[in-house]
ROPA-936845 format. One record per residue: residue in one letter; chain; x, y, z of N, C-alpha, C, O, CB in turn; residue number from 1. Coordinates in Angstrom, 3 decimals, decimal comma, always signed. Glycine has a CB too. Example, Ala and Ser with C-alpha at 12.3 -4.5 7.8 and 13.67 -1.06 7.14 Angstrom:
! residues 2
+---------+--------+----------+----------+----------+----------+----------+----------+----------+----------+----------+----------+----------+----------+----------+----------+----------+-----+
! residuo ! cadena !      npx !      npy !      npz !     capx !     capy !     capz !      cpx !      cpy !      cpz !      opx !      opy !      opz !     cbpx !     cbpy !     cbpz ! num !
+---------+--------+----------+----------+----------+----------+----------+----------+----------+----------+----------+----------+----------+----------+----------+----------+----------+-----+
!       a !      A !  +13,190 !   -5,690 !   +7,800 !  +12,300 !   -4,500 !   +7,800 !  +13,200 !   -3,300 !   +7,800 !  +14,236 !   -3,319 !   +8,465 !  +11,308 !   -4,473 !   +9,046 !   1 !
!       s !      A !  +12,850 !   -2,250 !   +7,080 !  +13,670 !   -1,060 !   +7,140 !  +12,900 !   +0,030 !   +7,870 !  +13,409 !   +1,138 !   +8,039 !  +14,084 !   -0,598 !   +5,725 !   2 !
+---------+--------+----------+----------+----------+----------+----------+----------+----------+----------+----------+----------+----------+----------+----------+----------+----------+-----+
! end
This chain:
! residues 89
+---------+--------+----------+----------+----------+----------+----------+----------+----------+----------+----------+----------+----------+----------+----------+----------+----------+-----+
! residuo ! cadena !      npx !      npy !      npz !     capx !     capy !     capz !      cpx !      cpy !      cpz !      opx !      opy !      opz !     cbpx !     cbpy !     cbpz ! num !
+---------+--------+----------+----------+----------+----------+----------+----------+----------+----------+----------+----------+----------+----------+----------+----------+----------+-----+
!       m !      A !   +0,838 !   -1,186 !   +0,000 !   +0,000 !   +0,000 !   +0,000 !   +0,882 !   +1,248 !   +0,000 !   +1,760 !   +1,389 !   +0,852 !   -0,953 !   -0,001 !   +1,219 !   1 !
!       m !      A !   +0,659 !   +2,119 !   -0,917 !   +1,428 !   +3,356 !   -1,046 !   +0,765 !   +4,447 !   -0,200 !   -0,451 !   +4,631 !   -0,255 !   +1,531 !   +3,799 !   -2,543 !   2 !
!       v !      A !   +1,563 !   +5,158 !   +0,571 !   +1,080 !   +6,262 !   +1,391 !   +1,226 !   +7,555 !   +0,595 !   +2,305 !   +7,866 !   +0,091 !   +1,856 !   +6,344 !   +2,746 !   3 !
!       e !      A !   +0,133 !   +8,302 !   +0,489 !   +0,219 !   +9,637 !   -0,109 !   +1,026 !  +10,507 !   +0,845 !   +0,780 !  +10,497 !   +2,051 !   -1,215 !  +10,254 !   -0,379 !   4 !
!       v !      A !   +1,978 !  +11,253 !   +0,321 !   +2,823 !  +12,065 !   +1,188 !   +2,550 !  +13,560 !   +1,073 !   +3,011 !  +14,324 !   +1,921 !   +4,260 !  +11,800 !   +0,876 !   5 !
!       g !      A !   +1,822 !  +13,998 !   +0,065 !   +1,530 !  +15,414 !   -0,097 !   +2,788 !  +16,236 !   -0,292 !   +3,763 !  +15,767 !   -0,879 !   +0,769 !  +15,927 !   +1,095 !   6 !
!       l !      A !   +2,762 !  +17,460 !   +0,201 !   +3,900 !  +18,368 !   +0,128 !   +4,988 !  +17,868 !   +1,068 !   +4,706 !  +17,542 !   +2,222 !   +3,482 !  +19,826 !   +0,485 !   7 !
!       v !      A !   +6,218 !  +17,804 !   +0,592 !   +7,335 !  +17,324 !   +1,411 !   +8,226 !  +18,500 !   +1,798 !   +8,655 !  +19,278 !   +0,946 !   +8,157 !  +16,243 !   +0,654 !   8 !
!       d !      A !   +8,495 !  +18,616 !   +3,095 !   +9,386 !  +19,639 !   +3,626 !  +10,569 !  +18,950 !   +4,285 !  +10,390 !  +17,995 !   +5,042 !   +8,647 !  +20,569 !   +4,634 !   9 !
!       v !      A !  +11,777 !  +19,426 !   +4,005 !  +12,987 !  +18,924 !   +4,644 !  +13,531 !  +20,063 !   +5,496 !  +13,848 !  +21,136 !   +4,982 !  +14,053 !  +18,421 !   +3,583 !  10 !
!       t !      A !  +13,638 !  +19,825 !   +6,796 !  +14,129 !  +20,867 !   +7,701 !  +15,600 !  +21,179 !   +7,408 !  +16,293 !  +20,373 !   +6,788 !  +13,956 !  +20,432 !   +9,176 !  11 !
!       p !      A !  +16,072 !  +22,338 !   +7,850 !  +17,474 !  +22,697 !   +7,593 !  +18,467 !  +21,673 !   +8,147 !  +19,443 !  +21,342 !   +7,474 !  +17,771 !  +24,055 !   +8,191 !  12 !
!       g !      A !  +18,237 !  +21,175 !   +9,345 !  +19,158 !  +20,200 !   +9,925 !  +19,181 !  +18,903 !   +9,143 !  +20,246 !  +18,335 !   +8,903 !  +18,785 !  +19,920 !  +11,361 !  13 !
!       a !      A !  +18,003 !  +18,430 !   +8,743 !  +17,923 !  +17,202 !   +7,959 !  +18,558 !  +17,404 !   +6,585 !  +19,235 !  +16,512 !   +6,076 !  +16,459 !  +16,749 !   +7,811 !  14 !
!       r !      A !  +18,342 !  +18,564 !   +5,993 !  +18,931 !  +18,851 !   +4,678 !  +20,456 !  +18,793 !   +4,755 !  +21,106 !  +18,223 !   +3,878 !  +18,472 !  +20,241 !   +4,165 !  15 !
!       m !      A !  +21,023 !  +19,385 !   +5,808 !  +22,469 !  +19,381 !   +5,979 !  +22,978 !  +17,951 !   +6,203 !  +23,983 !  +17,549 !   +5,616 !  +22,874 !  +20,289 !   +7,160 !  16 !
!       a !      A !  +22,288 !  +17,192 !   +7,045 !  +22,712 !  +15,810 !   +7,323 !  +22,641 !  +14,952 !   +6,064 !  +23,532 !  +14,139 !   +5,821 !  +21,838 !  +15,190 !   +8,430 !  17 !
!       l !      A !  +21,599 !  +15,122 !   +5,268 !  +21,467 !  +14,370 !   +4,018 !  +22,578 !  +14,741 !   +3,043 !  +23,147 !  +13,868 !   +2,388 !  +20,095 !  +14,627 !   +3,377 !  18 !
!       e !      A !  +22,889 !  +16,037 !   +2,944 !  +23,968 !  +16,483 !   +2,056 !  +25,301 !  +15,895 !   +2,496 !  +26,081 !  +15,429 !   +1,667 !  +24,051 !  +18,021 !   +2,028 !  19 !
!       e !      A !  +25,564 !  +15,916 !   +3,807 !  +26,820 !  +15,360 !   +4,327 !  +26,918 !  +13,858 !   +4,066 !  +28,012 !  +13,328 !   +3,868 !  +26,941 !  +15,634 !   +5,832 !  20 !
!       a !      A !  +25,771 !  +13,175 !   +4,065 !  +25,747 !  +11,729 !   +3,817 !  +25,751 !  +11,410 !   +2,320 !  +25,983 !  +10,267 !   +1,928 !  +24,517 !  +11,101 !   +4,478 !  21 !
!       g !      A !  +25,494 !  +12,419 !   +1,487 !  +25,421 !  +12,186 !   +0,047 !  +24,204 !  +11,357 !   -0,335 !  +24,235 !  +10,601 !   -1,306 !  +26,682 !  +11,496 !   -0,433 !  22 !
!       q !      A !  +23,133 !  +11,505 !   +0,436 !  +21,902 !  +10,757 !   +0,176 !  +20,757 !  +11,746 !   -0,022 !  +20,637 !  +12,710 !   +0,734 !  +21,585 !   +9,766 !   +1,344 !  23 !
!       p !      A !  +19,916 !  +11,516 !   -1,031 !  +18,792 !  +12,417 !   -1,262 !  +17,611 !  +12,103 !   -0,341 !  +17,380 !  +10,948 !   +0,017 !  +18,352 !  +12,336 !   -2,716 !  24 !
!       a !      A !  +16,880 !  +13,129 !   +0,030 !  +15,681 !  +12,938 !   +0,849 !  +14,691 !  +12,019 !   +0,150 !  +14,003 !  +11,234 !   +0,803 !  +15,020 !  +14,286 !   +1,159 !  25 !
!       d !      A !  +14,615 !  +12,113 !   -1,178 !  +13,665 !  +11,289 !   -1,941 !  +13,844 !   +9,795 !   -1,679 !  +12,871 !   +9,041 !   -1,677 !  +13,819 !  +11,563 !   -3,429 !  26 !
!       e !      A !  +15,088 !   +9,370 !   -1,458 !  +15,366 !   +7,961 !   -1,174 !  +14,554 !   +7,491 !   +0,043 !  +13,982 !   +6,401 !   +0,034 !  +16,884 !   +7,747 !   -0,927 !  27 !
!       f !      A !  +14,515 !   +8,314 !   +1,068 !  +13,832 !   +7,948 !   +2,306 !  +12,331 !   +8,218 !   +2,234 !  +11,539 !   +7,464 !   +2,799 !  +14,435 !   +8,705 !   +3,476 !  28 !
!       v !      A !  +11,940 !   +9,276 !   +1,550 !  +10,512 !   +9,559 !   +1,385 !   +9,843 !   +8,439 !   +0,593 !   +8,717 !   +8,051 !   +0,904 !  +10,300 !  +10,920 !   +0,678 !  29 !
!       m !      A !  +10,522 !   +7,917 !   -0,425 !   +9,951 !   +6,802 !   -1,200 !   +9,845 !   +5,536 !   -0,353 !   +8,841 !   +4,828 !   -0,434 !  +10,807 !   +6,522 !   -2,452 !  30 !
!       r !      A !  +10,852 !   +5,242 !   +0,451 !  +10,771 !   +4,086 !   +1,350 !   +9,579 !   +4,254 !   +2,292 !   +8,796 !   +3,325 !   +2,487 !  +12,092 !   +3,920 !   +2,163 !  31 !
!       h !      A !   +9,452 !   +5,433 !   +2,864 !   +8,349 !   +5,758 !   +3,775 !   +7,001 !   +5,558 !   +3,077 !   +6,099 !   +4,919 !   +3,619 !   +8,478 !   +7,216 !   +4,287 !  32 !
!       a !      A !   +6,879 !   +6,109 !   +1,876 !   +5,622 !   +6,011 !   +1,126 !   +5,276 !   +4,575 !   +0,751 !   +4,103 !   +4,230 !   +0,608 !   +5,700 !   +6,856 !   -0,129 !  33 !
!       n !      A !   +6,300 !   +3,741 !   +0,592 !   +6,081 !   +2,343 !   +0,209 !   +5,946 !   +1,397 !   +1,403 !   +5,895 !   +0,180 !   +1,225 !   +7,215 !   +1,878 !   -0,665 !  34 !
!       g !      A !   +5,887 !   +1,946 !   +2,617 !   +5,658 !   +1,115 !   +3,797 !   +6,895 !   +0,508 !   +4,415 !   +6,789 !   -0,349 !   +5,292 !   +4,740 !   +0,038 !   +3,454 !  35 !
!       d !      A !   +8,087 !   +0,939 !   +3,969 !   +9,336 !   +0,529 !   +4,632 !   +9,644 !   +1,655 !   +5,615 !  +10,211 !   +2,682 !   +5,241 !  +10,547 !   +0,284 !   +3,584 !  36 !
!       w !      A !   +9,266 !   +1,451 !   +6,871 !   +9,361 !   +2,514 !   +7,859 !  +10,662 !   +2,506 !   +8,636 !  +10,784 !   +3,178 !   +9,660 !   +8,225 !   +2,416 !   +8,807 !  37 !
!       g !      A !  +11,628 !   +1,754 !   +8,155 !  +12,980 !   +1,827 !   +8,702 !  +13,123 !   +1,251 !  +10,088 !  +12,605 !   +0,178 !  +10,397 !  +13,428 !   +3,226 !   +8,722 !  38 !
!       e !      A !  +13,841 !   +1,991 !  +10,920 !  +14,240 !   +1,542 !  +12,258 !  +13,227 !   +1,977 !  +13,310 !  +13,480 !   +2,897 !  +14,088 !  +15,629 !   +2,088 !  +12,613 !  39 !
!       i !      A !  +12,083 !   +1,308 !  +13,326 !  +11,049 !   +1,605 !  +14,315 !  +10,763 !   +0,349 !  +15,121 !  +10,978 !   -0,768 !  +14,651 !   +9,753 !   +2,133 !  +13,635 !  40 !
!       g !      A !  +10,286 !   +0,541 !  +16,316 !   +9,935 !   -0,593 !  +17,158 !   +8,595 !   -1,205 !  +16,775 !   +7,869 !   -0,677 !  +15,933 !   +9,907 !   -0,170 !  +18,602 !  41 !
!       t !      A !   +8,287 !   -2,324 !  +17,407 !   +7,040 !   -3,022 !  +17,075 !   +5,809 !   -2,205 !  +17,439 !   +4,782 !   -2,310 !  +16,768 !   +6,988 !   -4,364 !  +17,784 !  42 !
!       g !      A !   +5,894 !   -1,391 !  +18,494 !   +4,760 !   -0,543 !  +18,860 !   +4,452 !   +0,482 !  +17,790 !   +3,291 !   +0,691 !  +17,438 !   +5,029 !   +0,156 !  +20,171 !  43 !
!       v !      A !   +5,483 !   +1,122 !  +17,273 !   +5,295 !   +2,117 !  +16,206 !   +4,837 !   +1,426 !  +14,929 !   +4,000 !   +1,961 !  +14,201 !   +6,607 !   +2,911 !  +15,948 !  44 !
!       l !      A !   +5,371 !   +0,256 !  +14,652 !   +4,943 !   -0,504 !  +13,480 !   +3,441 !   -0,785 !  +13,549 !   +2,725 !   -0,589 !  +12,567 !   +5,735 !   -1,829 !  +13,373 !  45 !
!       k !      A !   +2,971 !   -1,238 !  +14,699 !   +1,534 !   -1,502 !  +14,875 !   +0,724 !   -0,219 !  +14,724 !   -0,338 !   -0,216 !  +14,103 !   +1,264 !   -2,137 !  +16,256 !  46 !
!       n !      A !   +1,238 !   +0,883 !  +15,303 !   +0,546 !   +2,168 !  +15,163 !   +0,446 !   +2,578 !  +13,701 !   -0,603 !   +3,047 !  +13,260 !   +1,268 !   +3,257 !  +15,964 !  47 !
!       n !      A !   +1,531 !   +2,405 !  +12,942 !   +1,508 !   +2,751 !  +11,521 !   +0,497 !   +1,903 !  +10,766 !   -0,202 !   +2,408 !   +9,888 !   +2,897 !   +2,580 !  +10,908 !  48 !
!       q !      A !   +0,414 !   +0,627 !  +11,095 !   -0,547 !   -0,247 !  +10,416 !   -1,979 !   +0,203 !  +10,691 !   -2,816 !   +0,206 !   +9,788 !   -0,357 !   -1,708 !  +10,863 !  49 !
!       v !      A !   -2,258 !   +0,582 !  +11,930 !   -3,582 !   +1,117 !  +12,265 !   -3,791 !   +2,454 !  +11,552 !   -4,872 !   +2,725 !  +11,030 !   -3,738 !   +1,288 !  +13,806 !  50 !
!       s !      A !   -2,750 !   +3,281 !  +11,537 !   -2,839 !   +4,602 !  +10,911 !   -3,185 !   +4,525 !   +9,432 !   -3,894 !   +5,387 !   +8,911 !   -1,535 !   +5,345 !  +11,084 !  51 !
!       l !      A !   -2,688 !   +3,500 !   +8,757 !   -3,019 !   +3,327 !   +7,338 !   -4,519 !   +3,134 !   +7,149 !   -5,100 !   +3,647 !   +6,193 !   -2,257 !   +2,130 !   +6,748 !  52 !
!       k !      A !   -5,136 !   +2,406 !   +8,048 !   -6,572 !   +2,125 !   +7,943 !   -7,429 !   +3,272 !   +8,464 !   -8,489 !   +3,572 !   +7,914 !   -6,910 !   +0,857 !   +8,702 !  53 !
!       e !      A !   -6,953 !   +3,908 !   +9,535 !   -7,762 !   +4,905 !  +10,235 !   -7,442 !   +6,353 !   +9,873 !   -8,164 !   +7,268 !  +10,269 !   -7,593 !   +4,728 !  +11,697 !  54 !
!       g !      A !   -6,360 !   +6,562 !   +9,122 !   -6,024 !   +7,922 !   +8,700 !   -5,285 !   +8,738 !   +9,743 !   -5,469 !   +9,953 !   +9,821 !   -7,261 !   +8,638 !   +8,323 !  55 !
!       f !      A !   -4,442 !   +8,085 !  +10,554 !   -3,631 !   +8,803 !  +11,527 !   -2,242 !   +9,072 !  +10,952 !   -1,928 !   +8,656 !   +9,837 !   -3,528 !   +8,005 !  +12,844 !  56 !
!       r !      A !   -1,425 !   +9,765 !  +11,721 !   -0,060 !  +10,117 !  +11,316 !   +0,791 !   +8,858 !  +11,128 !   +0,675 !   +7,896 !  +11,888 !   +0,591 !  +11,048 !  +12,364 !  57 !
!       i !      A !   +1,651 !   +8,883 !  +10,096 !   +2,582 !   +7,788 !   +9,794 !   +3,988 !   +8,265 !  +10,156 !   +4,367 !   +9,397 !   +9,855 !   +2,498 !   +7,353 !   +8,272 !  58 !
!       f !      A !   +4,753 !   +7,387 !  +10,804 !   +6,088 !   +7,738 !  +11,271 !   +7,122 !   +6,737 !  +10,763 !   +6,877 !   +5,531 !  +10,752 !   +6,118 !   +7,802 !  +12,799 !  59 !
!       s !      A !   +8,277 !   +7,244 !  +10,344 !   +9,421 !   +6,416 !   +9,951 !  +10,682 !   +6,972 !  +10,576 !  +10,756 !   +8,156 !  +10,906 !   +9,562 !   +6,351 !   +8,410 !  60 !
!       a !      A !  +11,677 !   +6,111 !  +10,738 !  +12,982 !   +6,528 !  +11,238 !  +14,052 !   +5,763 !  +10,471 !  +13,947 !   +4,551 !  +10,285 !  +13,107 !   +6,285 !  +12,779 !  61 !
!       y !      A !  +15,067 !   +6,467 !  +10,035 !  +16,131 !   +5,862 !   +9,233 !  +17,487 !   +6,375 !   +9,712 !  +17,600 !   +7,478 !  +10,249 !  +15,931 !   +6,173 !   +7,722 !  62 !
!       y !      A !  +18,499 !   +5,561 !   +9,508 !  +19,873 !   +5,990 !   +9,739 !  +20,523 !   +6,270 !   +8,392 !  +20,461 !   +5,453 !   +7,474 !  +20,677 !   +4,917 !  +10,537 !  63 !
!       l !      A !  +21,140 !   +7,427 !   +8,291 !  +21,908 !   +7,759 !   +7,097 !  +23,204 !   +6,962 !   +7,138 !  +23,553 !   +6,392 !   +8,171 !  +22,189 !   +9,298 !   +7,004 !  64 !
!       n !      A !  +23,922 !   +6,922 !   +6,009 !  +25,165 !   +6,154 !   +5,988 !  +26,251 !   +6,768 !   +6,873 !  +27,306 !   +6,164 !   +7,068 !  +25,672 !   +6,040 !   +4,568 !  65 !
!       t !      A !  +25,998 !   +7,963 !   +7,409 !  +26,909 !   +8,596 !   +8,364 !  +26,545 !   +8,241 !   +9,806 !  +27,254 !   +8,626 !  +10,736 !  +26,892 !  +10,116 !   +8,182 !  66 !
!       g !      A !  +25,446 !   +7,508 !   +9,996 !  +24,994 !   +7,145 !  +11,333 !  +24,001 !   +8,115 !  +11,933 !  +23,470 !   +7,862 !  +13,014 !  +26,156 !   +7,029 !  +12,233 !  67 !
!       v !      A !  +23,739 !   +9,222 !  +11,255 !  +22,770 !  +10,212 !  +11,735 !  +21,366 !   +9,672 !  +11,501 !  +21,078 !   +9,094 !  +10,453 !  +22,964 !  +11,590 !  +11,020 !  68 !
!       k !      A !  +20,489 !   +9,869 !  +12,497 !  +19,112 !   +9,408 !  +12,391 !  +18,223 !  +10,536 !  +11,870 !  +18,343 !  +11,683 !  +12,300 !  +18,600 !   +8,900 !  +13,756 !  69 !
!       i !      A !  +17,332 !  +10,197 !  +10,940 !  +16,311 !  +11,141 !  +10,494 !  +14,939 !  +10,532 !  +10,766 !  +14,777 !   +9,312 !  +10,795 !  +16,481 !  +11,489 !   +8,977 !  70 !
!       w !      A !  +13,977 !  +11,391 !  +10,960 !  +12,587 !  +10,988 !  +11,136 !  +11,775 !  +11,523 !   +9,965 !  +12,108 !  +12,553 !   +9,379 !  +12,016 !  +11,503 !  +12,492 !  71 !
!       i !      A !  +10,715 !  +10,812 !   +9,635 !   +9,762 !  +11,282 !   +8,627 !   +8,356 !  +11,091 !   +9,197 !   +8,005 !  +10,016 !   +9,681 !   +9,938 !  +10,509 !   +7,256 !  72 !
!       f !      A !   +7,568 !  +12,153 !   +9,127 !   +6,165 !  +12,121 !   +9,535 !   +5,289 !  +12,511 !   +8,356 !   +5,586 !  +13,474 !   +7,649 !   +5,912 !  +13,064 !  +10,740 !  73 !
!       t !      A !   +4,216 !  +11,771 !   +8,140 !   +3,170 !  +12,187 !   +7,215 !   +1,926 !  +12,458 !   +8,046 !   +1,497 !  +11,618 !   +8,837 !   +2,900 !  +11,100 !   +6,105 !  74 !
!       e !      A !   +1,360 !  +13,627 !   +7,858 !   +0,210 !  +14,041 !   +8,655 !   -1,041 !  +13,223 !   +8,340 !   -1,128 !  +12,549 !   +7,314 !   -0,070 !  +15,510 !   +8,427 !  75 !
!       e !      A !   -1,995 !  +13,305 !   +9,247 !   -3,209 !  +12,512 !   +9,178 !   -3,940 !  +12,643 !   +7,847 !   -4,414 !  +11,650 !   +7,296 !   -4,124 !  +12,901 !  +10,288 !  76 !
!       d !      A !   -4,031 !  +13,860 !   +7,334 !   -4,781 !  +14,069 !   +6,088 !   -3,943 !  +13,812 !   +4,835 !   -4,413 !  +14,008 !   +3,714 !   -5,320 !  +15,484 !   +6,048 !  77 !
!       r !      A !   -2,684 !  +13,366 !   +5,038 !   -1,750 !  +12,994 !   +3,957 !   -1,390 !  +14,166 !   +3,040 !   -0,946 !  +13,963 !   +1,910 !   -2,351 !  +11,876 !   +3,121 !  78 !
!       s !      A !   -1,584 !  +15,400 !   +3,537 !   -1,278 !  +16,575 !   +2,718 !   +0,147 !  +17,069 !   +2,908 !   +0,626 !  +17,886 !   +2,122 !   -2,239 !  +17,689 !   +3,038 !  79 !
!       f !      A !   +0,839 !  +16,579 !   +3,953 !   +2,136 !  +17,140 !   +4,301 !   +3,020 !  +16,069 !   +4,935 !   +2,575 !  +15,311 !   +5,797 !   +1,971 !  +18,339 !   +5,253 !  80 !
!       t !      A !   +4,271 !  +16,019 !   +4,501 !   +5,272 !  +15,117 !   +5,073 !   +6,496 !  +15,936 !   +5,405 !   +6,919 !  +16,794 !   +4,631 !   +5,626 !  +13,947 !   +4,098 !  81 !
!       q !      A !   +7,065 !  +15,658 !   +6,579 !   +8,271 !  +16,380 !   +6,983 !   +9,399 !  +15,405 !   +7,263 !   +9,212 !  +14,376 !   +7,913 !   +7,998 !  +17,249 !   +8,220 !  82 !
!       v !      A !  +10,575 !  +15,753 !   +6,756 !  +11,818 !  +15,029 !   +7,021 !  +12,613 !  +15,900 !   +7,995 !  +12,876 !  +17,069 !   +7,712 !  +12,639 !  +14,730 !   +5,679 !  83 !
!       l !      A !  +12,994 !  +15,333 !   +9,142 !  +13,651 !  +16,121 !  +10,153 !  +14,608 !  +15,293 !  +10,993 !  +14,581 !  +14,063 !  +10,956 !  +12,633 !  +16,774 !  +11,031 !  84 !
!       l !      A !  +15,438 !  +15,967 !  +11,736 !  +16,280 !  +15,304 !  +12,726 !  +15,455 !  +15,193 !  +14,015 !  +14,608 !  +16,052 !  +14,263 !  +17,638 !  +16,096 !  +12,965 !  85 !
!       p !      A !  +15,673 !  +14,175 !  +14,829 !  +14,904 !  +14,038 !  +16,066 !  +14,966 !  +15,286 !  +16,939 !  +13,966 !  +15,648 !  +17,559 !  +15,403 !  +12,849 !  +16,851 !  86 !
!       e !      A !  +16,117 !  +15,952 !  +17,003 !  +16,232 !  +17,133 !  +17,846 !  +15,486 !  +18,341 !  +17,284 !  +15,360 !  +19,355 !  +17,971 !  +17,681 !  +17,479 !  +18,034 !  87 !
!       e !      A !  +14,992 !  +18,255 !  +16,051 !  +14,206 !  +19,348 !  +15,462 !  +12,712 !  +19,152 !  +15,706 !  +11,909 !  +19,994 !  +15,303 !  +14,479 !  +19,449 !  +13,954 !  88 !
!       f !      A !  +12,335 !  +18,077 !  +16,348 !  +10,917 !  +17,774 !  +16,581 !  +10,343 !  +18,699 !  +17,629 !   +9,162 !  +18,598 !  +17,960 !  +10,733 !  +16,315 !  +17,012 !  89 !
+---------+--------+----------+----------+----------+----------+----------+----------+----------+----------+----------+----------+----------+----------+----------+----------+----------+-----+
! end
């Protein structure tokens, strides 16, 4: 199941971390949209599965090849997705 992501925003910190890693945000947004939610626990995985059916927020977490963690959130109405560093939340 593909998740609609709407408008995608990459925060300044995440943009810098992605540039330093030489990885595009699109790589992670596509994984997120395709249901590969990265490094999340079983509780978040279950929440995401419910969210797909009920229309709640979808969350993903990934490690860049530099070891930096990024988060991705898609809002409930699927109109907006943000790529950010955990400390920017």
